[in-house]
C-alpha positions in Angstrom: 6.7 -35.1 18.0 8.6 -36.4 14.9 9.7 -32.9 13.1 9.8 -29.5 14.6 9.3 -27.9 11.4 11.2 -23.9 11.4 9.6 -21.5 9.3 11.4 -18.2 9.4 10.2 -14.8 8.5 11.1 -14.7 4.8 10.4 -18.0 3.7 6.6 -17.4 3.5 5.6 -19.9 0.4 3.7 -23.6 0.7 6.5 -24.4 -1.4 8.7 -24.5 1.2 10.7 -27.6 1.4 10.9 -28.3 4.9 7.0 -28.7 4.4 7.5 -31.5 2.0 6.3 -35.0 3.7 4.9 -32.9 6.3 2.2 -35.1 9.0 -0.1 -33.0 11.2 -0.3 -36.1 13.3 3.5 -36.3 13.9 5.1 -32.7 13.1 4.7 -29.1 14.1 5.8 -25.7 12.4 7.0 -23.2 14.5 7.1 -19.3 13.4 8.4 -16.5 15.8 8.6 -12.9 16.3 11.3 -11.9 18.5 13.4 -8.9 19.5 16.4 -9.5 18.3 15.7 -9.7 14.5 14.3 -5.8 14.8 17.1 -4.8 16.9 20.7 -6.8 15.9 20.1 -3.9 13.5 18.5 -0.5 14.1 15.4 -1.8 12.0 13.6 0.7 9.8 9.7 0.4 11.5 8.7 -0.3 7.8 10.9 -3.2 7.6 9.3 -4.9 10.7 6.2 -3.9 10.1 6.6 -5.6 6.6 8.0 -8.7 8.3 5.4 -9.0 10.9 2.9 -8.8 8.8 3.6 -10.8 6.1 4.4 -13.4 8.7 1.1 -13.2 10.2 -0.9 -13.3 6.7 1.3 -16.3 6.2 0.3 -17.8 9.3 -3.3 -17.6 8.3 -2.6 -19.5 5.1 -1.0 -22.3 7.1 -3.6 -23.1 9.3 -6.6 -22.5 6.3 -4.5 -25.2 4.9 -4.6 -27.2 8.3 -1.0 -27.5 9.2 -0.7 -27.4 13.0 1.5 -24.1 13.9 2.9 -22.6 17.4 3.2 -18.8 16.7 5.0 -16.5 19.0 3.4 -13.4 18.3 5.8 -10.6 19.6 3.7 -9.0 22.3 2.5 -12.4 23.5 5.5 -14.0 24.9 9.1 -13.2 26.6 11.5 -14.7 24.4 14.1 -12.7 23.0 15.7 -14.6 20.3 14.6 -17.2 18.1 16.9 -19.8 19.7 15.2 -19.4 23.0 11.8 -20.5 21.2 13.3 -23.3 19.3 14.6 -24.6 22.6 11.6 -24.1 24.6 9.5 -26.4 22.2 12.7 -29.2 22.1 12.1 -28.8 26.2 8.4 -29.2 26.0 7.9 -31.5 22.8 11.3 -33.7 22.7 11.3 -33.8 18.8 13.0 -36.3 17.0 14.9 -33.8 14.8 14.3 -30.5 13.1 13.7 -29.3 9.8 14.8 -25.7 8.6 14.6 -24.7 4.9 18.3 -22.5 4.1 17.9 -19.2 5.8 19.2 -16.0 4.6 21.3 -15.2 6.9 24.3 -17.0 8.3 23.6 -16.0 11.9 20.5 -17.5 11.7 21.8 -20.7 10.6 24.1 -20.5 13.2 21.7 -20.2 15.9 19.8 -23.4 14.7 23.0 -25.4 14.3 23.9 -24.8 17.9 20.7 -25.3 19.3 20.2 -28.9 17.5 23.8 -29.6 18.9 23.1 -28.8 22.5 19.8 -30.9 22.3 21.6 -33.5 20.7 19.1 -33.6 17.7 20.0 -34.2 14.0 19.2 -31.0 11.9 17.7 -31.1 8.5 18.6 -28.4 6.3 17.3 -28.4 2.8 17.9 -26.8 0.2 16.2 -23.9 -0.9 13.7 -24.5 -4.2 12.8 -20.7 -4.6 16.5 -20.0 -6.1 17.0 -21.2 -9.6 20.7 -22.3 -8.4 21.4 -24.1 -5.6 24.2 -23.2 -3.4 25.8 -27.0 -4.5 25.3 -26.1 -8.6 26.7 -22.1 -7.6 30.1 -24.1 -5.7 30.3 -26.1 -8.9 30.0 -23.2 -11.4 32.3 -21.1 -9.2 35.2 -23.7 -9.1 35.5 -23.4 -12.7 36.8 -19.8 -12.4 39.9 -18.4 -10.9 38.9 -16.8 -7.5 39.4 -13.5 -9.0 37.5 -14.3 -11.9 33.7 -14.5 -10.8 31.9 -12.8 -12.6 28.1 -12.3 -13.1 27.8 -12.2 -16.7 29.5 -15.5 -17.2 26.9 -16.7 -14.7 23.9 -15.2 -16.5 24.7 -16.3 -19.8 25.1 -20.5 -18.6 21.4 -19.8 -16.7 20.0 -18.3 -19.8 21.2 -21.2 -21.3 19.8 -23.5 -18.7 16.1 -22.0 -18.2 16.0 -21.3 -22.0 15.0 -17.7 -21.3 15.2 -15.0 -23.8 16.8 -17.7 -26.2 16.8 -18.7 -29.9 18.6 -21.8 -29.8 21.4 -21.5 -28.6 22.0 -18.0 -28.9 20.2 -15.1 -27.0 17.2 -13.4 -28.8 17.9 -10.6 -30.6 21.6 -11.3 -30.9 23.0 -9.7 -27.8 23.2 -11.0 -24.2 23.2 -7.8 -22.3 21.6 -4.6 -23.3 23.6 -2.3 -20.5 24.5 0.7 -23.3 20.8 0.6 -24.0 19.9 1.1 -20.1 22.0 4.1 -19.0 19.8 7.2 -20.2 19.4 10.0 -17.9 16.2 11.7 -17.7 16.0 14.9 -19.9 15.5 18.3 -18.3 11.9 18.1 -18.7 12.0 15.4 -15.9 9.8 12.1 -16.4 7.3 11.9 -18.7 4.5 9.6 -18.8 5.2 8.2 -15.1 2.5 5.9 -13.4 2.0 6.7 -9.7 3.3 3.4 -7.8 0.2 1.2 -6.7 -0.9 1.7 -3.3 -1.3 -1.5 -1.4 -3.7 -0.4 1.4 -3.0 -2.2 5.1 -6.0 -4.2 6.3 -7.1 -5.0 9.9 -3.9 -7.1 10.1 -1.3 -4.9 9.0 -2.9 -1.7 11.0 -2.6 -4.1 13.8 1.0 -4.6 13.3 1.8 -0.8 12.8 0.7 0.0 15.9 2.4 -2.9 17.9 5.4 -1.5 16.2 5.1 1.9 17.0 4.4 1.4 20.4 7.7 -1.1 20.5 10.2 0.6 18.2 9.6 4.5 18.8 13.4 5.4 18.8 13.7 3.3 15.3 14.6 5.3 12.2 12.1 6.2 9.8 8.1 7.0 8.7 5.7 4.0 9.7 2.4 5.9 8.6 2.8 5.6 4.9 3.4 2.1 4.7 2.2 0.3 1.5 4.4 -2.6 1.0 2.6 -6.3 -0.3 2.0 -8.7 2.7 0.6 -11.7 1.1 1.0 -13.3 -2.3 -2.2 -11.9 -3.6 -0.9 -8.6 -3.5 2.6 -9.3 -4.4 0.8 -10.4 -7.6 -1.1 -7.6 -8.0 2.1 -5.0 -7.7 4.0 -7.7 -10.6 1.1 -7.1 -12.8 1.0 -3.5 -12.4 5.0 -3.3 -13.1 4.6 -5.3 -16.5 1.9 -3.5 -17.4 2.9 0.2 -16.9 6.3 0.4 -16.0 8.5 -2.5 -17.4 8.5 -0.8 -21.0 10.6 2.0 -19.9 12.3 0.2 -16.9 15.5 -0.2 -19.0 16.7 3.0 -20.2 15.8 4.7 -16.8 16.9 2.1 -14.5 19.7 4.2 -13.5 18.4 7.6 -13.7 17.3 9.7 -10.5 15.4 12.3 -9.9 14.2 14.8 -6.9 11.3 13.6 -5.1 10.4 10.5 -7.2 12.0 7.4 -5.5 10.3 5.2 -7.8 10.0 6.2 -11.0 10.0 3.0 -13.3 11.1 0.4 -11.0 9.2 -2.7 -10.2 9.7 -2.3 -6.1 9.2 -6.5 -6.0 12.6 -7.2 -4.4 10.5 -7.6 -1.1 7.9 -9.7 -2.2 10.5 -11.9 -3.9 13.0 -12.1 -1.0 10.0 -12.9 1.5 9.0 -15.4 -0.8 5.6 -14.0 -1.5 6.5 -14.4 -5.5 8.6 -16.8 -7.3 11.6 -15.6 -9.6 10.4 -18.0 -12.5 6.9 -16.7 -12.4 7.9 -13.0 -12.6 10.8 -14.0 -15.4 8.0 -15.4 -17.4 5.8 -12.5 -16.9 8.9 -10.3 -18.4 9.5 -12.9 -20.9 5.6 -12.9 -22.3 5.4 -9.1 -22.4 8.4 -9.0 -24.6 6.4 -11.9 -26.8 3.4 -10.1 -26.9 5.1 -6.3 -27.7 4.1 -4.9 -24.7 7.7 -4.2 -23.7 11.1 -3.7 -25.9 13.8 -6.9 -25.5 16.8 -4.0 -23.9 14.2 -3.5 -21.1 13.0 -6.9 -20.7 16.3 -8.4 -20.9 17.8 -6.1 -18.2 15.1 -6.6 -15.7 15.8 -10.4 -16.3 19.1 -9.9 -15.6 18.7 -8.5 -12.5 16.8 -11.6 -11.1 18.3 -14.4 -13.3 21.3 -12.8 -13.0 22.4 -10.6 -10.4 20.1 -11.8 -8.2 21.0 -15.5 -8.2 24.7 -14.7 -8.6 25.0 -12.8 -5.2 23.2 -15.2 -3.4 25.5 -17.8 -4.1 28.6 -15.3 -3.8 27.4 -14.9 0.1 27.1 -18.8 1.1 30.6 -19.3 -1.1 32.2 -16.7 1.2 30.6 -16.5 4.3 31.4 -16.3 7.0 34.6 -14.2 5.9 32.5 -11.3 3.9 31.4 -10.1 7.3 34.5 -9.1 8.2 36.3 -8.2 4.8 38.0 -4.4 4.8 40.3 -4.8 1.6 40.9 -0.6 1.7 41.0 -0.7 5.7 38.4 1.4 6.2 37.4 2.4 9.9 35.7 5.5 10.1 31.9 5.8 11.9 29.1 6.2 9.9 28.1 9.7 9.6 25.1 10.3 12.1 23.0 12.0 8.9 22.7 8.6 7.8 19.8 8.2 10.0 18.2 11.6 9.6 19.0 12.5 5.9 20.2 16.2 7.4 23.1 17.1 5.2 24.0 19.5 2.7 24.6 17.3 -0.2 20.8 17.1 -1.7 21.7 13.9 -3.7 22.6 12.3 -0.2 19.9 14.4 1.7 16.9 13.0 -1.1 18.1 9.5 -1.2 18.2 9.4 2.9 15.1 11.2 3.1 13.1 8.8 1.1 14.4 5.8 2.5 13.6 6.7 5.9 10.1 8.0 4.2 9.4 4.4 2.4 12.1 2.0 3.8 13.3 1.8 -0.2 16.0 3.2 -2.5 16.6 1.9 -6.2 19.9 0.5 -6.9 22.0 3.3 -8.4 20.9 5.5 -5.5 21.9 2.6 -3.0 25.4 1.9 -5.1 26.2 5.4 -6.9 24.7 7.9 -3.5 24.8 5.8 -0.4 27.4 3.6 -1.2 29.5 6.0 -2.9 29.8 8.2 0.0 30.8 5.7 2.3 33.8 4.4 0.1 34.9 7.6 -0.8 34.6 8.9 2.8 36.7 5.5 4.3 33.6 4.4 6.2 33.9 0.8 8.3 32.1 -1.4 5.8 30.6 -3.0 8.9 28.8 0.1 10.4 27.5 0.5 6.4 26.1 -3.0 5.9 24.3 -2.4 9.0 23.0 0.5 8.2 21.7 -1.0 4.7 20.5 -4.1 6.1 18.4 -1.9 9.1 16.8 0.5 7.0 15.6 -1.2 3.3 12.3 -3.5 3.4 14.0 -5.8 1.0 17.1 -6.4 3.2 17.8 -9.8 3.9 21.7 -10.3 5.0 22.4 -12.9 1.9 21.1 -9.9 -0.9 22.2 -7.2 1.1 26.0 -8.2 2.5 27.3 -9.2 -0.9 26.1 -6.2 -2.6 27.2 -3.8 0.0 30.6 -5.0 0.9 31.0 -6.8 -2.5 29.9 -4.3 -4.9 29.0 -0.7 -3.6 32.3 -0.8 -0.5 35.0 -2.7 -2.6 35.6 -4.6 0.6 36.3 -7.6 -0.7 39.1 -6.3 -3.0 37.0 -7.3 -6.4 36.1 -10.7 -5.3 32.8 -10.5 -8.0 33.6 -7.1 -9.6 36.6 -5.9 -11.7 37.1 -2.4 -9.9 35.9 -0.3 -7.2 33.1 1.6 -8.3 34.3 5.0 -7.6 33.0 8.5 -9.3 33.2 12.3 -9.2 29.9 14.2 -8.1 29.9 14.5 -12.2 28.7 11.3 -12.5 25.1 12.4 -10.0 25.0 15.5 -12.2 24.7 13.1 -15.3 22.0 11.0 -14.2 19.9 13.1 -11.9 18.6 16.8 -10.8 20.0 16.3 -7.7 22.7 18.8 -8.1 20.3 21.9 -9.3 20.0 24.3 -6.1 22.9 22.3 -3.9 25.2 24.4 -2.4 27.9 22.3 -3.6 29.2 22.1 -7.2 30.7 18.9 -8.7 33.1 20.3 -11.1 35.2 22.2 -8.1 37.7 19.6 -6.4 38.6 22.3 -3.4 37.0 25.3 -1.6 33.6 25.8 0.7 31.5 25.2 -2.9 33.4 22.0 -3.7 31.4 18.9 -4.0 32.1 16.5 -1.2 31.8 13.6 -3.6 34.4 15.2 -5.9 37.0 16.2 -3.4 37.1 12.3 -2.0 37.0 11.0 -5.1 40.0 12.6 -6.5 41.4 12.0 -2.9 40.6 8.6 -3.6 42.3 8.0 -6.8 45.3 9.5 -5.1 45.7 7.5 -2.0 45.1 4.2 -4.4 46.8 5.4 -7.9 49.3 1.9 -7.7 46.3 -0.3 -7.3 44.0 1.8 -9.9 46.5 2.0 -12.4 47.6 -1.6 -12.3 43.7 -2.1 -13.4 43.4 -1.9 -16.9 39.2 -0.6 -16.1 40.3 1.9 -13.9 44.1 3.3 -15.5 42.3 6.0 -17.1 41.3 7.6 -14.4 44.7 7.8 -12.7 46.4 9.4 -15.4 44.5 12.6 -14.9 46.3 12.3 -11.6 49.2 11.3 -12.5 49.2 15.0 -14.9 48.8 16.6 -11.5 51.0 19.1 -10.3 52.3 18.3 -6.9 50.9 21.2 -5.3 47.6 20.8 -6.8 47.4 17.0 -5.4 48.8 18.6 -1.9 46.0 20.6 -1.8 43.4 17.9 -2.9 44.5 15.9 0.2 44.8 18.5 2.7 41.1 19.7 1.8 39.8 16.1 1.8 41.1 15.4 5.2 39.3 18.9 6.1 36.2 17.1 5.0 36.5 14.0 6.8 37.3 15.5 10.2 34.1 17.7 10.1 31.8 15.3 7.7 29.0 15.4 9.9 28.6 19.0 9.3 28.5 18.5 4.9 
């Protein structure tokens, strides 16, 4: 054997650079389903099902294209980890080298390197052409800035120029780079209007078989499986893309930050899992959105906001992951060490915003970015929960979670665990923010305006305690200095009352 070509579960594209120059007479592809990938975090059954079904569908595609493939199905072998599978093939086939597209997980890359080193084999790790900015290009960009001034907005504008996306010559179409101010509307009291139901992808026989396997092998894992409806192959992913462009993109912008009870999807695309498995290419998704704008099907603010998430934030976050690993995994700038509340795994909390967000997460394996950042992430920050426990939770429960995208979003954005490496402030707020952007507070036992007392919203109590505890840091930051001016006006007795009540809340966090 010349090359043992490793294809990982989030590399399901024929454009995989590890397939370039493949010779069926000399090379062999290996794909493997192993327990470790579903149990190193307590993975949601829908996440496990999505990966396994998508892998099996892609295996069919590879075989149809004539690629020799050694596929290890979870219920047909005894190997516990990917490295054990790879070592077995090395022992039996003695390849000259191993080829691998850049993984999306530092841990997996370390495993591949260890196996290659143990076997004294060359490991060729190829740049992932799926992304529009390579890790080398990102490092070159980042080197132009000071370590605490890496900002997505600067990166995004360079990417717009590089790829001539929504550009009129050297200037942005419409004269403005960023339409955030137009894209932060709350849904009116009448609720979502004209909302099209999400596209339902019916599981085929292969997916049904995977569901049965997962239901048997992972009975104790958190989350429902019966309503699984995620795209598992390229055709289904393209259907979902078309559904979003036609039915949801126009309203995506104004309401992308809004939340509403019992409406988990609203106008969001739900394309992240398909993109992260590489069933879709970001270039075709961006092109479809830009074409919709030029055809008059969606306003510029919505199209720009959507493209910024993919061309800007998605590429930026991936660059930051590889720039800062492995240190990012252990970052804990605020020294938070409390355990994750037990109700993060079952949604049984009296806080309606968290009960709604976690319940939909367990039901669907999905929550949109504001639910993650400003509900679950916000609470974890205010409650001083260990960043590592929080990151493991996000990696476990969301179907679109691959560590390159999950960890920097959680550790860097939601938790401020890296101390503002690429964000200008901690994303903290009181219950008033959630009340403004949703109807979650209606019927909740807690009141967002109250700081103390049994009816006080835990978000509000913990927010004010956070401001008091970190007053010097926040006062020194121009973007948070106004927050602590209110703290500075508080009487000593009032400050002490908030701190004491917050401590009581944290000591009884599992009862909230």
